[in-house]
N, C-alpha and C positions, 0 to 999 in steps of 0.2 A: 250215604249220599251227601254232600253239599248242594247249598242252593247256593250260590255266588252272581255278583253283579259283574254282567263282563264288561273286558277290560277298557273299552273305550267309554264306560258309564264311572264317574265319579262322586262316590257319598260325599258330602261335606255337611258338617255339621253346626246347625245356629243353638243358641242358647236354648230354647224350648224343642225347635223342628231340627228338622233337616232338608236337604235335597238331594237329589239326582242329577245329576249333568252326562246328558248323552253328547257327546262331543261329536258322534256321529250325523244325528240330526240336526245338531246346537239349539236341542231344548233341554229346559231345565225343570225339574216337577217336583214341586214340595211334597214333602212327606211329614206325617206327625208324628209326637216323641214315638208314640209306639210300634211308627214302622222304622224310626231310625234305629230303635234301642234291637229292633227282630232281624235287620238286617246286619249291624254288628254283633249280631250272637250268630247269626249263619255263615261268619268268616272263621270261625274258631268252631261250631258245632255240627256236626250232623243234623240233618233235618228230620231224621225220625227222632232223633232226641226232644226234638223243640215243639214237633206240634204233631198230630195222627196222621200220617201222611195216607192212610186210606180212609179217612172217615168219609162215609155219606150220608146226607150232602155234606160237602168241603166245607171244612171251618173257614173261619172269617181271612184264615191267615193264608190257608188252601187259594181260597180266592184271590188274595194279594198276589201272590206268587202267580199265578194264570195270568193278572192282569199285568204284573211286569214281562213276563215271559210274550206274552202277546204283542206287547211295544218293544221287545226286541232288547228290553232293558236288562233282564238278568237270564241266567242258565242250568242246569243241575250237572255236578262234576263230581267226579270219583275222587277229584283231589282236593283240601284245601286252596289251592292256590291256582288262578288261571294264569296264565302268559301275559306281564304287563306290554302294554304299547312305549315303546320310549317314548319321553315329551321333547315339542319340535328344540330347536338351537334358538335359546333366548341369548340376548345380543348384550356384552360383556357389559360390567356395572360403570366402567367410565367410558362407554360409546355416546360421542356425541353425533346427532343426525341431524338437528335444527338450528336455525339461532337467529333470534332477530337481533338486529341493528339499529338504534335507537340515535340515529348521526345527527338528530338537531332536539334542541327541544323547541323551539320558534315556530308557528305555523301562523299564517295569513286567517285563517279563522279563528274562532272562539268558542268551541263548541260547550254547551251546557253542562256536559256530565265527561269531557275527559280527564280520561283517568290519568294522564299525566302532566296534567294543568296547563297546557301549552298555550300561548297566545301570542303576537305580533310583537308585547314584548321582552319576550324571555327567551334570555341568550345567556347559559348557563355552562354551556358545554366546554367541556376541559380536554375532551379524544383529540389530538390532533388529526390532521390527514394522513400522516405516516403512519400512525399505531393503528387507525382505521385499516389500512393497506395493510399491514403486518398481521391486524387479526385476522382477514379474512385465510391468510395463507396458513396462519396457525391453526383454525378452525377448521380448513380443509385436511391437513396433514392428521388434527385428532380427529377426522372420522366425518365430520361435517359432509351431508349430501345437499340440505337445501339451505337457503338464506332468504332470509326479506331484510329490503330499507324500509324502515316507518320513522317515524318523529314523536310528535311534530310533525311537522309538511318535510317529508326528507326531499323533494322537490326545489327545496329554499336552502338545501347545503348547497355550495354553490361548485364542488365536484363531486357531486353524487354518480357521472356517468364515467368517472376515473374508478370508482368501487365496484361499478357493472361490470366494467372492463377487467378487472383485475380478478373477479368471483370467476368471468368465463374463462380468462388465461387458468386459473386454477382448476377446471372442470367440474363446478359444481353442477349437481344436475335437474336444480332448480333458481330458478332466481324472480324474485317477485318483488315488486314494489307496492307498499300500502302509500296510498294516497289519496288526497281531497281533490284531486283530479281537477282541481281550478288552474293550475299553473301549466298545463299539459299545451304545448302548440304544434305545431308540423313538424317542427325539429323533432321534437321529443317522441312525435309517433315510429320516424323516419328510425331514430337510436333503437327503441325499444322491437320494430322489427329487424333491424340489423343483430341485435344479439338475443333477440330471441328474449325479451323480461314479459314476464308477465305482471297483471298489473291487478289489484285490489282498492275498490274506494267504497265510498258509503255511500248512502242515499237514506233521507231521516221520511219524505213525504213525497205523492207524485205533484206537489206544487210548490211551488215556490216560498209562498205565504210563508207555509209551515216549516219546510225545510231551512227556508233563511235564519228564521226562530231561534233555529235550535243552534247552526252555525254562530251565529250573533256576525253574519257577514252578509248584508243584501247585495244579491246578484250572483251568490254560488252556487244556487240551485242550479241555474244557466250556465255557468261555466263548468259546472261537474258535464252535466245533460249535453253538453255541446263535446266536449272531450270522451264522452260516454259512446258517441256516435261516431267519433272519429277512430275512437279504438275498434269498434267493431265492426266499420268496413275495413278499417286496414288485417280484422283477421287476428288483433292481438290478442293472447288469452285473457280473460275480463272476468274476474267475480264481483259479485255486489253484495256487502254485507249492510245489516241496519239496525239499530238500534230504537229500542221504544222505551220511552217515558210519555211522564204527564203529558207535555204540551204535543205530542204526536202520537198516541197510543191507538186513535180511533182509524191510523194509516195500516194497521195490520195487512189488510188485505191488498189494500191499495198500493201498495209498495211490492207486495209479490204480483200482481196483476200486471205492473208495470216492467219489471223482472220479467215477465213472460213477454211482455210485448216487447222487448228489447233484445229479446233472444238470448238470455243469459240464464243460468240454474237458477233455480227460483228454490229460494231455502225462507223459513220464515223467521222472521227479525229477531233478535235476541233481545232480553232483558235489559236497564240497566246497570252497569256493575257498580257497586260501591265502592269506587275507587278514586281517588284524584277529587274533581267536583263530582263524580257520582257519588258522593258522601251524602249531599244534599237530600233528603228524605225528599225535601218539597217537589223532587225532582218524581218520585215512582211515582210509578203508572196505578192508576185506580183500578180497572178493569182485566187487566196480564199479569200474569205473574205465569215465570218460569212451571214447565209443566213437571207436575209432580214424577218422582219414582216411583212405579205400579207395575205388576207383573202382565201379560207373560215377560219373564226374562231366556236371551237366548247367550250361546258362547259359542267360541270354534278351541280347538285344541293351543291355538296360538295364545289366543286371551286368557286361556284357563289358565294355563302355568304361566302364561307371564305376568297374571295377576297377583301371583304369589309371590312377587318377586319383585316386580316394579309397579309405580304408578303409571295404571294406564294412559293417562293425559299427559304428563311431565317427564317421562322418561327420555333421556335423548336431546330435550332440550333446553333454550337456555337462552337469556334476554342482557346485549348490553347497553346499558344505558349514555346517554350523551356525557354525564360525569364518568363512565368509567365501571361502574356498580355492573356486576353480575347477579340477577334473577334466574330465578327458577320458571318464570312464566311473567309476561309483561305486567299482569294482573299483581303479582305479586309482590306490589312495590317495599313494602316492611320487611322483605326477609333476603335481605341481602348477602349473596354467598362470598364476596369478596370484591375486590377493586383489582383491575387489569392495567392501571396505574401502579399498582403496588406489588403484584405479583404477575405469574406468567398466565396467560390461559389454560396451559397445562397442569401447573398445579392447583390452579380455582375447582380441577375437574375433580383431583384428589381430596377436595376439601370437605369436611366432616358434613357441612351444611348443605352443600348441593348433592353430597350422593344419597344422605338423609333426606333430599325433598324429592330426587327422584325414585329412592326405593318406600316411599310412605306408601304404603300397599291397607286395603281394608283393614290386614289383621291389627295395622297399629292404631287404630280411628276406633275413639267413643261410640260405642252401639254399634259400629258395622262388623268390629272385630267379635261380635256375639250374633251375627247373620248368617243365616247361611247359604244368601245370597251373594254374598261379598265379593267373590268371583266371577259374575256378569254383570255387575253395576257399574256405573258411569259416577264419576267423579271430579269433583272440580276444586281442589285446596284455595284457591285465592278465594274463591266463592266463597266455603266455607267459613273461613278463618276470617273474614270480613262480618259475616252476617253474624259471629258466634260472639256476645258482649267479654267474654275474656280474649277475646283476640287469639282463638288457641288454632293452631297450625292442624293441632288431630282433632278440632271439635269433627262430630259427625257427619256426613253427608248432605248436603241441603236440599230441600223440599221430598224427606224420606217421611212418609206419615206410617210407614212397619216398626212394629216394638217386636224386637226379637226376642223377648225375655215373656210376654205373651202368646206367642204365633198371630198376633192379629194385626191388621190394616185397620186405620182411624177410619174409613170408610169400609165399612162391611162390602158392600158390592165389589171392592176392587179383590175380594180376598178369590180371584179365581187364578186355575193354575195348576191347584192340587191333584196331585196322584190320591 
């Protein structure tokens, strides 16, 4: 008689410990090195050759088996193998899904932390209007379903409406404009309604004094808030993002309260990204940091199997800058995967750099590849790279205090979720 994990339970090895991924309950259980070795032996050797199955009181391994059985993680079997559950379909390697179009690098704001270093004086765009229209068609033909116009300030682009109309004609499922909202007028509102455009904007405080210091544009808060009121009144889909830095770090809760008052989805503000002007260390908040990665971990079949092939954040996404550079993410400014003024989008999708970016799994990363939680953990490659002293694309995920070589968390109180 064998003792095996159920087909919906997957055993993942780390350098020291292991983890059982329950794809039914979505829970991830950590096990020590001895339990990991025992379960691996159970795959090949009948249980009665490993332990005294009739011992009274039960051995520690007998109690371990009972615990696994009670949690529906394992079962007795006369056969060495149980029928496997087929993995869900995973997107093809070249499948495009989401595209950012940075249609201008000019902006009427001059935000302290801007990752593109946009400002009113900046006008280095090289992509022509006809090329943007063509790219929208190409991206849709190559599988793109969602599109975001961004900048700079996209509403400074004279013919942004043409791009939206083109995207609608190409049957994109989701079209969004990420704008500072200071230029939105009644004509824009009517256009957004007519073409079912989603809007995203940013607020940095619940008051003009701090918000306008971040944007370096006096009066920007009042203009943005007026636009938000018009968008909400017109029932145009709206989301609000927020970034914290030293100057506004006391606005964490006020921003969320303001979002709740405005009737939009409330999300915690993000921390400044060290890209573009955001690399200035003087901007870093003193008391707010990116939340550390800690257990418990959860996953599901799609996430588990996809994480073994694709990067969970980057796969299927790309950004095209106003100079034509293709990036795997708007924050990955130094990872150019090609330029659409030199190559077709279809050819760039097949280029090694973009494919490597899309398929940078945790199995490729320093430290992470030796961690048993690697298929249930989040990842931001641009952030990890920008904070690494070597600027290494394969640097370990940021804000993880787990040492897979000792099996310990930096803070002992975080060592929960173990079996």
